[in-house]
C-alpha positions in Angstrom: 9.2 -20.9 -17.4 7.4 -20.2 -20.1 3.5 -20.5 -18.8 1.6 -18.0 -17.2 1.7 -17.7 -13.6 -1.4 -18.2 -12.1 -1.1 -17.9 -8.4 -3.1 -15.9 -6.5 -0.3 -13.6 -5.1 0.9 -12.3 -8.3 -2.2 -10.6 -8.6 -3.1 -10.0 -4.7 0.6 -8.0 -4.1 -0.2 -6.3 -0.6 -2.5 -6.7 2.9 -3.5 -3.1 4.7 -5.8 -3.0 7.6 -6.9 -0.1 9.2 -8.4 0.9 12.2 -9.9 4.2 13.0 -10.5 5.5 16.9 -10.7 8.5 18.9 -10.3 8.7 22.6 -13.3 9.5 25.0 -11.9 12.2 26.7 -9.6 14.0 24.2 -11.2 16.7 21.8 -11.4 15.1 18.2 -8.0 16.4 16.3 -10.2 18.5 14.1 -11.6 20.6 17.4 -8.1 20.0 19.2 -6.4 21.9 16.2 -8.2 25.0 17.7 -7.7 24.1 21.4 -5.5 27.2 23.2 -3.8 23.6 24.8 -3.6 21.3 21.7 0.1 20.6 21.7 -0.3 19.8 25.5 -2.9 17.1 24.6 -1.5 15.8 21.6 1.6 15.2 23.6 -0.4 13.4 26.1 -1.6 10.9 23.6 1.3 10.4 22.5 2.6 9.3 25.7 -0.2 7.2 26.5 -0.2 5.3 23.2 3.6 5.2 23.3 3.1 3.7 27.0 0.1 1.0 25.6 2.3 -0.4 22.6 6.1 -0.5 24.4 3.8 -3.3 25.9 3.7 -5.5 22.6 6.6 -4.2 20.5 9.6 -1.7 19.6 8.1 1.4 17.8 10.3 5.1 16.7 8.2 7.6 17.5 7.8 10.6 14.7 6.6 14.2 16.1 5.4 16.2 12.3 5.8 19.2 13.8 9.8 18.1 14.3 10.4 16.3 11.3 12.1 18.0 7.9 9.9 17.9 5.2 12.1 15.3 3.2 12.0 13.2 6.2 8.3 13.2 6.1 7.8 12.6 2.5 9.6 9.9 2.8 7.6 8.2 5.2 4.3 9.0 3.4 6.2 8.0 -0.1 6.5 4.4 2.3 2.7 4.5 2.8 3.4 5.3 6.8 1.9 8.1 7.0 -0.7 10.2 5.2 -0.8 13.5 3.7 -3.6 14.6 5.4 -1.2 13.7 8.7 1.0 16.5 7.4 -1.9 19.1 7.6 -1.7 18.6 10.8 1.8 19.0 11.7 1.2 21.2 15.6 -0.3 18.2 17.0 0.5 14.8 14.4 2.7 11.9 15.0 3.3 8.8 14.0 4.4 5.6 15.6 6.1 3.0 12.9 7.6 -0.2 14.5 11.2 -1.0 13.7 9.7 -3.7 10.5 8.0 -1.2 9.6 4.8 -3.7 9.0 2.8 -1.6 11.4 2.0 2.1 11.6 -0.2 4.3 14.6 -1.1 7.8 12.7 -1.6 10.2 15.5 -4.3 13.2 15.2 -4.9 12.9 11.7 -8.8 12.9 11.1 -9.2 10.7 14.0 -6.7 10.3 17.3 -5.7 7.1 15.5 -5.7 5.5 12.5 -3.9 2.2 13.7 -2.3 0.3 10.0 -0.9 -3.2 9.7 0.6 -4.2 6.6 1.9 -7.5 5.1 3.2 -8.7 1.5 0.6 -11.0 -0.4 -3.1 -11.7 0.8 -4.2 -12.9 3.8 -6.8 -10.6 5.4 -7.8 -13.0 8.8 -3.8 -12.7 10.0 -4.0 -8.8 9.7 -7.1 -8.4 10.8 -5.9 -10.4 14.3 -2.6 -8.1 14.4 -4.4 -5.3 14.0 -7.2 -6.2 16.8 -4.7 -7.8 19.1 -2.8 -3.6 18.9 -6.4 -2.2 19.3 -7.1 -4.3 22.2 -4.0 -3.2 24.2 -4.2 0.2 23.3 -7.9 0.9 24.8 -6.9 -1.3 27.9 -5.6 2.5 29.1 -7.7 4.7 26.9 -11.2 4.4 26.6 -12.6 4.9 23.3 -15.1 7.1 22.2 -18.0 4.4 21.6 -21.6 4.0 21.2 -24.1 1.2 21.6 -26.1 2.5 18.7 -23.2 3.7 16.4 -20.3 2.0 17.1 -16.6 3.1 17.3 -17.6 7.0 16.5 -15.1 8.7 14.1 -14.9 12.3 12.4 -15.9 11.2 9.2 -19.1 9.0 9.0 -17.7 6.6 6.4 -15.7 5.4 9.5 -18.1 5.0 11.8 -19.4 1.5 13.4 -16.4 -0.8 13.0 -13.7 1.9 11.6 -12.0 -1.0 9.6 -11.1 -0.9 6.6 -9.8 -3.6 4.7 -7.8 -3.3 1.7 -5.5 -5.1 -1.0 -3.3 -4.0 -3.2 -3.6 -5.3 -6.5 -1.9 -5.8 -9.7 -4.3 -5.4 -12.8 -2.6 -4.9 -15.7 -4.6 -7.0 -18.3 -8.2 -5.9 -16.8 -6.3 -2.7 -17.2 -4.8 -2.1 -20.1 -8.1 -4.4 -22.3 -10.7 -2.3 -20.7 -12.2 -4.9 -18.8 -11.6 -2.7 -15.4 -13.0 0.6 -16.6 -15.7 -0.6 -18.7 -17.3 -3.3 -16.1 -15.3 -4.1 -12.9 -15.1 -0.2 -11.8 -18.9 0.3 -11.8 -19.3 -3.8 -10.9 -17.2 -3.0 -7.7 -18.4 0.5 -6.9 -22.2 -1.0 -6.9 -21.4 -3.5 -4.2 -19.9 -0.9 -1.9 -16.4 -1.5 -2.5 -14.1 1.6 -3.1 -11.1 1.7 -5.9 -8.1 3.7 -5.6 -4.4 4.1 -6.9 -1.5 2.5 -5.1 -0.7 5.8 -2.9 -4.3 5.7 -1.9 -7.1 8.1 -2.0 -7.1 11.1 -4.6 -4.1 8.8 -6.3 -3.7 7.7 -9.9 -3.3 4.1 -10.7 0.0 4.2 -11.9 2.2 0.9 -12.7 -1.2 -1.0 -13.1 -2.0 -1.0 -9.0 -5.1 -0.4 -7.3 -6.2 -0.8 -4.3 -9.9 -1.8 -3.4 -11.7 -1.9 0.4 -15.0 -1.7 1.8 -16.9 1.2 1.5 -18.9 1.0 4.0 -18.0 0.3 7.8 -21.7 0.9 9.6 -24.2 -1.9 10.5 -22.1 -4.6 9.5 -19.3 -6.4 11.6 -16.0 -7.1 11.2 -16.2 -10.9 9.7 -19.2 -9.6 7.5 -16.5 -7.1 5.8 -13.9 -9.3 5.9 -15.6 -11.9 4.0 -17.3 -9.4 1.8 -14.0 -8.7 0.6 -12.1 -11.9 0.7 -14.8 -12.3 -1.8 -14.9 -10.0 -4.6 -11.0 -10.1 -4.1 -10.7 -13.9 -5.0 -13.3 -12.8 -7.7 -11.4 -10.0 -9.1 -8.3 -12.2 -8.8 -9.9 -14.8 -11.1 -10.8 -12.5 -13.9 -7.6 -10.7 -14.0 -5.8 -14.5 -14.5 -8.3 -15.3 -17.0 -7.5 -12.3 -18.8 -3.8 -12.6 -18.7 -4.0 -15.7 -20.7 -6.5 -14.0 -23.6 -3.8 -11.3 -23.3 -0.9 -13.5 -24.2 -2.8 -15.2 -26.5 -3.8 -12.0 -28.4 -0.7 -9.8 -27.7 1.8 -12.1 -30.2 5.2 -10.6 -31.1 4.1 -7.2 -30.0 3.4 -8.0 -26.5 6.7 -9.9 -26.2 8.4 -7.1 -27.8 6.8 -4.6 -24.8 8.3 -6.8 -22.6 11.4 -6.9 -24.2 11.9 -2.9 -24.6 10.9 -2.5 -20.6 13.7 -4.7 -20.0 16.2 -3.4 -22.3 15.4 0.6 -21.2 15.3 -0.7 -17.3 19.1 -2.1 -17.8 20.8 -0.1 -20.3 19.3 3.6 -20.1 21.2 6.5 -18.6 18.2 8.7 -17.2 15.1 7.9 -16.1 12.0 9.8 -15.1 9.9 8.7 -12.2 6.7 8.1 -14.7 8.7 5.9 -17.1 10.5 3.6 -14.7 7.0 3.0 -13.2 5.4 2.4 -16.8 8.3 -0.1 -17.3 8.5 -1.8 -14.3 4.5 -3.0 -14.8 5.7 -4.1 -18.5 8.3 -5.6 -16.7 5.9 -7.8 -14.0 3.5 -8.4 -16.6 6.3 -10.2 -18.6 7.3 -12.4 -15.8 3.8 -13.2 -15.0 3.1 -13.8 -18.4 6.2 -16.8 -18.2 8.5 -14.3 -20.8 11.6 -15.1 -18.8 13.6 -17.9 -18.0 14.5 -19.3 -14.7 16.9 -22.3 -13.8 14.5 -23.5 -10.6 12.6 -26.7 -10.3 9.2 -26.6 -12.0 7.7 -26.4 -8.1 9.3 -23.4 -7.5 8.6 -21.7 -10.7 5.7 -19.8 -9.5 7.5 -18.6 -6.1 10.6 -17.3 -8.1 7.7 -15.5 -10.3 6.3 -13.8 -7.2 9.8 -13.2 -5.7 11.0 -10.9 -8.2 7.9 -9.2 -8.9 7.8 -8.0 -5.3 11.8 -7.5 -5.8 10.2 -5.1 -8.7 7.5 -3.3 -6.3 10.2 -3.1 -3.4 12.6 -1.4 -5.9 9.5 0.3 -7.4 9.4 2.1 -3.6 12.7 2.5 -3.2 13.3 4.8 -6.4 10.8 7.8 -5.6 12.4 10.7 -5.2 12.5 11.5 -1.3 14.1 7.6 -1.2 16.4 8.4 -4.0 17.6 11.3 -1.5 18.1 9.0 1.0 20.2 6.3 -0.3 22.3 9.3 -1.7 22.8 10.6 1.4 21.8 14.2 0.1 19.4 15.8 -1.7 19.3 16.2 -5.4 17.4 18.1 -8.3 14.7 16.3 -10.2 17.4 15.8 -13.5 20.2 14.2 -11.0 17.6 11.6 -9.6 16.5 10.4 -12.6 20.2 9.7 -13.4 20.5 8.1 -10.8 17.2 6.4 -10.9 18.5 5.0 -14.1 22.1 3.7 -12.7 20.9 1.8 -9.3 17.4 0.4 -11.6 20.4 -0.9 -13.9 22.4 -2.8 -11.4 19.2 -4.1 -9.6 17.6 -5.3 -12.8 20.3 -7.3 -13.9 21.1 -8.5 -11.2 18.1 -10.3 -11.7 19.6 -12.4 -14.5 15.8 -12.1 -16.2 16.4 -14.2 -19.4 14.2 -13.6 -22.3 12.3 -16.9 -23.6 
């Protein structure tokens, strides 16, 4: 393949749907932390939610107070829990489905943060799945709800629906050519959308990955939020694909060399720190998207081939974070030892993809 991949999902990497909820019969987590019976009430919330979820799927309960720092960091790296959850360690816990596409955080900022993750772009499917979970939980425990305000949350920005629809976007062309900062970010912000880095609130945009989500939850319906976000994402994807075409046309041998160097470093280096790894993977994904690598697939499979390799690289990027490396190694490593481990592991993985530069 030597043509640009124009598939929607070469830009829209993944979808996350999140609901914020609180229970009517318990103090909100901020107040619960100061309660003399905080741990007892937190355990009762765990029991009630666990019993509800057992009706629909198999979940593992992680009580944050009993987790090692390394295990907690692994869950954070996989976006299954937030850093904020760790700050409520005495009362916090999480329920994670066996396939790790559902995560329910308990007693973070709110009693419940329900999250559903999926590869690719499908807001309707993600919403349907998360609402199914929400209905099951609400059958057993009444949520805090006001007829005028909607669902009550600790932070006013989550009042109303409590719904956050997020899409992870790979935007190398818009980002590197300055369009993102100059035009797109101000436009998205003015329309009521929030743009964050790959690890969520407060994180930088490493690897040309950006999370785009709705900011407003009050005074709008869930259907309006989904429609609004879907239209915005479609516009951004179209802009990115157009900018990739311009980038390839103008980049010449310099751009191709950058992609080639990324492939060479990832497959043959001996030491690879996390920041360089993320940069080089982004270059390699860009090369795949621009059609710089050859494949033996039939023409009608070319886009699937590209998407599959881009997703492989995304999964590799998650696995090669510090806690992920320690888990694969079976023991804690120093930063220097992690960089050596990462180089060897990534080299084998990328060579196994058999990417041939055109």
